[in-house]
C-alpha positions, 0 to 999 in steps of 0.5 A: 481534422475533418469535423466529423472526427472531432470528438466534440462533435461525436460526443454532441451526436451521441448525447442528442441521441440519448436526450431523444431516446429518454424523451420519446420512450420515457417522457423525460424532461430536460432540466438544468444541469447542476454541473454543465462541464461534467454533465452537459445534459440532465433529464427527469423522468418518473418510474414506478417502484414497489408502488412508489413513484420515484423521479430519477435524474439522469445526468448525461456525461460529457463523453457518453458513451464512453462513460456511464450516466449518473443516476440521482433521485430528486429531493421528494423521491429521496426522502420517500426511500432513504436509507437504502443500500448504494444510495448516498446522502448526495442522493446518487445511486452507486450503480456500477463498479468502475473496477468491475464494469466498463461502458460499451461505446458501441451500444449507447442506447443499451447502455442507457437501458442497463443504467435504468434497469440496474437503477430499479433493481437497487431501488426495488430491493432497497425499498423492499428490504431484500438487500439490507446485508449490502450495507456491509459491503458499503459500510466505509462509504456510508461512515465517510459520509457521516464523518467529520471532515478530519481524516485519520491513518491507522497502523494498528493491528487487529486483535480479538480484544479491547487494547490500549493504542496511541494517536499521534497528531500530526501534519502530513503537509499535502495530505489531508490527514490529521493524525495516525493511530498505532499499537506503539508510540515509536511506530507512529512516530517512525512512520511520520518521520519516514514521509517527512511529516510534522509532529509534536511527540508531547501531543501524543494520546493514549486512546482505545481500540475495539474490535467489533465481531458483528457487522454494524447495522444501518443507520449507524449509532448516533449517541452514547446510548446506541454505542453502549448497545453496540458494544453489548451486542458484540459481547466483548470479553473485556468490555471493562476496559472501555469504561475504565478508559472513559473513566480516566480520560477527559472528553473528547475521547476517540475510540478506533474500531475495526469490523471483520467481514470474510477475513477482511477488516474495515475501520472507523472512529467514533468520539465520545464528546463533552457531556452537555444536557439542556433541561427544562424544570417543571417549576416555572419552566426554567432552563438548566445546563447539565455538564456533570454526573448527577450526585458527583462532584464537578469533573468526576468521570463514570463512563458507564453512568455518563453513557447509559444514565446521565447523558445517553442522547449525548451525539457522537462524532464519527471519523473516517480512518484509512488502514495503511498497514504494510500487510494491508496495502501489500493485499490491496495494491499487490498480489496479496503475498505477505510471505516475505514481511518478516524477512530481514536483508542485508545489502552491501553495496549501494550503487546502481545494482544495490539501489535497484536491488533494495527497491525491489526487495521492499516491492516483494514484501521485505520490510527490514533492511540494513545497507552498507556503503561508504560512497557518496552519490555523484553525478556519474552515478544518477543515470542508473541509480534510483536516487537523482540529482537533488541527492548529490553529495549525500551518502548513497546509503542516506539517499536511499534510505530518504527516497524509500522511507517516503515511499514505504513508510512502514520500512525499517531501514538501518544504514551504515555509511562505513566501509564493509570491511571496517564493520566486518573487523569490528562486528561481523556477528552483526550480520547474523540476525538477518536472513540473507546477506547481498554483496552487490560490489563486485569486489573479489577480495571482499566477497572472499573475506565474507566467504571465509567468515561463512566457512569458519561459522563467523557469519551464518546467513545465506550469501548472494554475490551479485555482479554484471559484465560489460554492456550487460552481456550477462549478470551473475548471482552466486548463492552460498548457504553457510552450511554448503562449505563452497569455496567461492575461489573455486569458481574463478580461474585466474580471476576469470569467473567459470560461467563468464559470457564475454570471452574477455570482459575486461577489455570492455571496461571504459575509462575517463581521463584521471585516477580511478575513472574506470567504469562498466558500460551497461544501460539502466533498462537492462539493469531493471530487467536483470535486477528483476530476475534476481528478485524472483531468484531470491523469491524462489529460494526463499519459497523452496527453503532449500539449502542448495548452493546455486550459480545463477546466470542472467543472459542479456541481449547476446544478439547485440553483442554479436552485432557490435563484435563481442566475442562469447565464450564457447559454451554460451554461442547457442544461448537465447537472449534474455534467459537464465541458467541455474548451476548447482554448485554441489555438483560442480564441486563433486566433479572438481574433487574428482578431477583433482584425484 
C-alpha cells in the first residue's frame, strides 16, 4: 500500500491542517498533550465569553476528522465558570451527543468551527444562567462525578410514597457492583443467582426508598440539613417514615431515591454517615468531639434531631445506582414495547426449535416461563441449539435455564425435566395458569393428547403446535384456542399434514448407523428465520386478542428444493421463497363438515 493511502499519513495531514488553522485564526499555542496516544496534538486558545476571557484547551484526536475534538478549560477558567451545565469536574465540555451527532470528515475546518461555536454557546448560556434546567438532563452524569467509587444496581419499582426496600450486598465477579436494591429479598437473591453472583443472605439490609417529585437542583445537597430541606420541598405525604427509618437503623444509612421527569425515572443514593462533630470550647479553647445527641443517652437515635439540630453539617455520601429493571432495559435497549411482560408461557420440547423459541420469547418481553423436556444435551444437538459444547451431558431444560437466566436476570424460568406425558398424567391443570402452551416436539400422539385435554376443558390456554419439514422447506404452527373445538386430527390424512409443502417429506429424513438415530436435516440460519416469523405470529395473535384458530405456514427456500429435485405438493408450486400463509381453521372445519354431508 502506498504512503498516500496509509491512515497514519492521512490523519497526520489533517492534524497538521487543524493545528495551522487554529494557530492562524485563533492565535492558538501548542501545549503538551495529557494523552499523546489519544490526542497527539493539544492547543490553548483564549476567547471572550460574557465579558470573561476563557482559555480553552483543544485536544485533536488521533483520528481527526473522523472524530470531534475534545474541549477542556484550563484551571483558572474552570474556577471562574464552574459549575455550569455540560461542564464536568474533569474540566471537559460535553459538546455533542455521540448518538445524535456524527462528524463530517469531508469538512475538517468546518468541524473545528462547529466545535468552537458549540463550546461558546454552552459557556455563554451557563455563565448567564440561561440553561439551568439542563442540569436535569445530565443529572446522572453529575451525580456520578460526586459519588463514591462503590456502585450499585436497583430492581425497585417507583412509587408515590416512601417505602421500605432491601439491599443485598454481593460480588458480581467481573462487574464493579457491590449490591442490588429490590422491593423483596427474594427478587434480589434470584437476580444474583441468575447471573452467578456471590452473596450472603445474612448480610441483607433493610433500607429506604424516597420518590422525589421535583428535579434536584445543582449543586446537589452535601449534608444532613440540605437533605432535610430537599425532603420538605418535595412535600412527601409520609415523611414521618423517613425519620422512623433513621430512628431505628444504625449509621451509615443508605437511601435510594428516584426523580421522575417526563415519565422517565433517574436514580441515585445518598447515605447518612455516623454523627461526628468537632467543636471548640470558648473556655480555654479546648477541643471536644461530639458523637451523640445532646441530652440523650449514648447510642440513642432520633433522626429528626440528628439531621436538623445536632449534626446538620454532617456530610452525606453519594453513590451511583443503575436501574436494571426488565421494563426499563426493554425501553432503553429495545423498542419500548412492554405488552408481553406479564405473559406466562409453557414450552414443551427444548430441542433446536424449542430453544430458539424460548430465547425469542424473552426477546419479545416474556419474563415468566415453564420449560419441559426430559432429554439430555448431546454433541449431535449443539449445531442448531442455543446451548453449546460446555453444556453436554446436562438436561436441556437446565442448560437453557442457566444460559438465559444469566442473559435475562429478571426472568423466571421453571423447569420440568420429566416426560411431558408424566406431567399431563399427574397434573394437567398445572398448565392453566399460563397464557400459551407451545408444543415444539413434533410428536403427533402427544399433540393429540394435549388437544383432547383442550376439547374436554381440562387444559384451558391456547396451544401452538410447531414443527418443520426436512431442509426447512417449510415450517408449521397450528394455533388452537381451547374454546374453538378444533380436533387436530382433522388436519391430517393418514399422518400427512394437509398444508405440507414437500410431496413426500419423510423420504428426506436422514439416519445414522444405530437404533433411534434418524434426524431431520436443516440449517441453523433457516431455523432462526422461521422461529423469528413464528414469534411475530404469536405477537399478532396476542395483540388482536382474537379467538381464531389458525394454521400458520412458513415457506422456506423453495428454489433450493427445486434445484435439488425435491418435489412440492401441487398447491405450493407457485409459492414465493421465504413467505408466510395463514389458514383460518373455522372456515376449513365448516367446509369439511359440508363435504361429510
